[in-house]
N, C-alpha and C positions, 0 to 999 in steps of 0.2 A: 877201874872204869869198866862199865858194862860193855860187853862185846856182842856184835851181831855180824851176820854175813851180808845182809842188805839193810840199809837204813832208807826208809821212804819218808819224804817230807810232804805231807798232805794226805788226808783221808777222804778225798772226794772220789768220784767214779774211777779216775785213772789210778789214784793211789791204792784204792781197794783192789782194783784189777791186778796191779803189780803184786800185791800181797797174795792174792788168790793164785796167780800163775807161779809165784815163788814156792808157796806151800805145796802146790800140786806137783812140783818138781823136787820136793823134799829139800828145799833150801831153807835151813833153819839154824839159828833164829833170824827171822825177818821182823823188823820193828817199824811201825808206822807212827809218825808224830803228827798230831793235829792240833792247831792252835785254838780251835773253838771247843765247845763242849759236846759236839755231836758230829757224826760222820755226814758226808755230803751236805755240809753246812749251807752252801749257797742254795741248794735246792730246798732244804728245810726252811731256810730263812726268807728267801726271795720269791719262791714259787707260792702262789696263793693256793688254797685248798681246791683240789680237782683239776688243777692245771695239767695239761698234757706234757709228757716228756716224750719228745719225738725221736724215733729211730732214724727217720729219713730227714736229712738236713739240707735245706735249700735245694730240694729236688734231687739231691745226690744220695743214691742208695749205697751204703757202705756194707760190704760183705764181711760178716764176722770172721775173725781169724782165731780167736782164742776161746777161753772158757766163758768169760763174761759176755753176755749178749741179751738182747731183749727186743720185743716189738713195742710199738708206740703204746703207752699206757699212762695212767694217771700218776700224779705225784705220789700219792699214797701207795699205789701198787709198786711203783719203782723203788721207793724207800724200803718196802717190805722185801723186795728182791735183794737189795743191797745188804739189808740186815741179815738175810739168810746166808749170803756169801760170807759175811763176817762170822756168823755163828758156825756154819758148816766147815769152814776152813780154819776156824779158831784163830783168827787174826789178832795179833798183839798190837792194839792201838793205844797210844798214850795221848789222852785228851788234855786240853788246856796246856799244851806243851809246844810253844812256838819256837822253832829253831831259828836263831838269829845269827849264827855263824857256823861255817864249816871250814875246817883247817886240816891240811895234810901233815902228818907227822909219823915218822917211822914206818912209812909204807901204807898207812891206813888213814882214813878220814875221821876226824873227831867232830862231833856235833855239840853245839852249845845251846842250852835252853836256859833263859834267864842269864844268870851270872855263872852257871856251872857247866863244865864240860861233862856230858852225861853218858855218851856212848861213842864207841869207835867201830868202824866197819870198813872193809875194803871197797865196798860198792855203795854209792848213794844215788837214789832216784828222786829227782825233784818233780813233784806232781802238784804244784800249786796252781789253782785255777786262776784264770785271768780276771775273774770277777771278784777277787779279794778286795780290790779297790775300784769301786764304780768310777767311771770317767766323769769328770765334771767340766762345765763350760770354762772358757778362757776368762770371761769377765767375772769380776767379784760379785758375791751375793751380799747385799747390804745386811748388816746384823739385825736391823729392825724387822726383816721379813724371813729370816732363816727358819723360823718355825713353820713357815708356810711352803718351804721348798724342800723337796724330797729327791733322793737319789736311788731309791729302791722302789720296786713295784709294791703297791699296797696289798696286804693280806686281807684286809677288811675294807669294804666299799663305803666311803662317806655317803650319807643319806641326803645330802643337799649340797648346794654350791655350784660355782662355775670353776671348772678346772682346765688346765692346759697340760697336755702331754707333749714332750719334746723328744723327737727321735724318729728313725725310719726303719727300725728292725722289728723282729718278732716280739720282743718285750714291749716296745712302744705300742704296737698294734693290739696285743693282748691286754695291756693296761688300759688303753682307751676303751676297748669293748667292755672290759670288766667294770669300769667306772660308770658306764651307761646304766648299770643296774640301780644306781642310787642318786647320782649327781644330776642336777637340773640341766646343765650345759657342759658338754665335753668337746674340747678342741684338740686337734693333733697338728703340731707344727713340724714340718720337715723341710730342710733346706734345699732339697732337690725337687725337680718338677714331677717326678714319678718314683714309685717304690721299686726297688730292685733286690732288696735283701730279705723280703718277707716270704715265708713258705706259703704255698697255695691255699692251704686251709685257713690260715690266719688272714690272708689277703681277701679271700672270698667273704669271710665274716665281717671284716672291716668295711668292705665295699657295701655290704648289705646295711650295716649300721649307718654308713654315710648316706645311702639312698633314702633311708627312712628319716634322716635328719637327726639321728641320735648322736652322731659324731660329725663335727664340722672339720673337714680336712683343710688345712692351711698349707698347701704345697708351695714350694719355692719361696719359703719365708725363713729368714735368718735373724735371730735375736741379737740386738746390739747390746742391750743392758737391761737390768731390772731396777725399779725404783719403789720405795715405800709409797703406799697410797692409803687414804683413810678407809677405802673399801677392800683393801687387800694388797695385791701386788700389781704394780703397773709394769707391763711388758712393752718395751720399746724395740721395734724391729728396725733393721737397717734401711728399709725402704721408707721409713718415716711413720708408718702406721703404729697405733698404740692400742692396747686393750688392758682391761683390769680383770684379774681373776682372783679367786679365793686361795687356790693352791696350784703349785706346779710340780709335775713329776718328770724328772729327767731320766730318760732311758737311752743312754749314750753308749752302753757297753762297758767293758772293762779294759784295763790296761795291764800289759805284762809286767810282773814285778821285776823290772830290769835292775833296779837298785840292788836287790838281794843277790841276783845272779852275778852281777859285776863284783859285788863285795867278796864273793867266794872265788872269783877268778875266772868266771866264764867269759870268753871273748864274744864280742858283738861285731857284726858287719852289716852296714845299711840298717841299723836299728834293730837287728834280729840276732838272737843268740846263734853262734856258729855250732852246727851239729853235722854229723854224718848221717847216712841213710838209716842207721840204727838208733838215731837220737842220742848218740854219745857226744858229749861236748869236747872241747879241747883238753879238759881235765880227764885223764884216764880213769875210767871207772865211775864217772859222774854222768848220769843220763837225765834226760828230760822226758816227761810223759804227760799226755793229755793236752789240754788247750795251750799250755805254755810251750808245747813242742810243735803245735800246728798253727799255720797262718790263719786258716779258717777250718774249724773242726766241729765235730759232733760228739755226743757221748759214745756212740758206737766206734767212731774213729779213735776216741780216747782209749776205749777198751783195747783196740787193736795196737795202739802204741805200747801198751803194757805188755802184750803178748810178744811183740817184736823186741822190746827191751830185754825181757827175761830170757828169751831165746838167745839173744846176743850175749848176755851175761854168761849163760851156760857154755856157749861156744868159745868165748874169748877169755873168760876168767874162771873157768871151771875148777882150776887148781886152787883158787882162793876161796871158793864157797862150798867145797866138798868136805 
């Protein structure tokens, strides 16, 4: 079986930062496993062309601690930056390799991809992004309308129609503003009476769109269920009002892949994985990095978790990785 010093699960910003910090400290081999065909898959797949990648998250400035850092820039520039990290630090990324099990044996962790145990390492860093599985509503989506209901922000703007965006965060605001470029009518439904999770730039842009009538804000509205309609999708709200739209975009955020963590033995408390201040779990040598380790995080904060994790690995497990 192949051997490594550190196995990293995920090649998003946090996983790449772990690889960079490890290589900078001459911890080799360090191997990254990525289930998709590309690094930073969430950004590549869900961010539309030209979308900002923000360094400041919800007005919270995060001071860079490690090697990986950036200022607010476009999707394209950020991806070039990450590609340069991969190239310059010669990161070993195994694409289309989804780790489905981690098991400890003989003092090391073994990782399984598909049906094969492929690698063993004394240290494992789980850097799976929370947006691997977009959060969906509690009510069922009738099969007759599923082709009109989306759980990812569009990369291309439809050039007609009446659309509804559901959510109250940055992705919802950006999606609603983006859809104004082509759709005839854009509505944004949010269950609270006011926004509190949107960064100032997005909020200002959304308010301008609302003032000009390009986006209709439906605050304090909560959807009860959806129904098929000859004209598209009938949206029935809990207060009794109804509307018919051509398409719906749910922007409800992501959910922590708790099932995988529990399956490998990570303990949870109050619905959150148990970690110490260095992001080490109850499993010695198993760390979390990035969004999965942060209740509310940013890419810069994700980079910082990588720095903290690798520094701790050197301090606590130096004899295993040298």
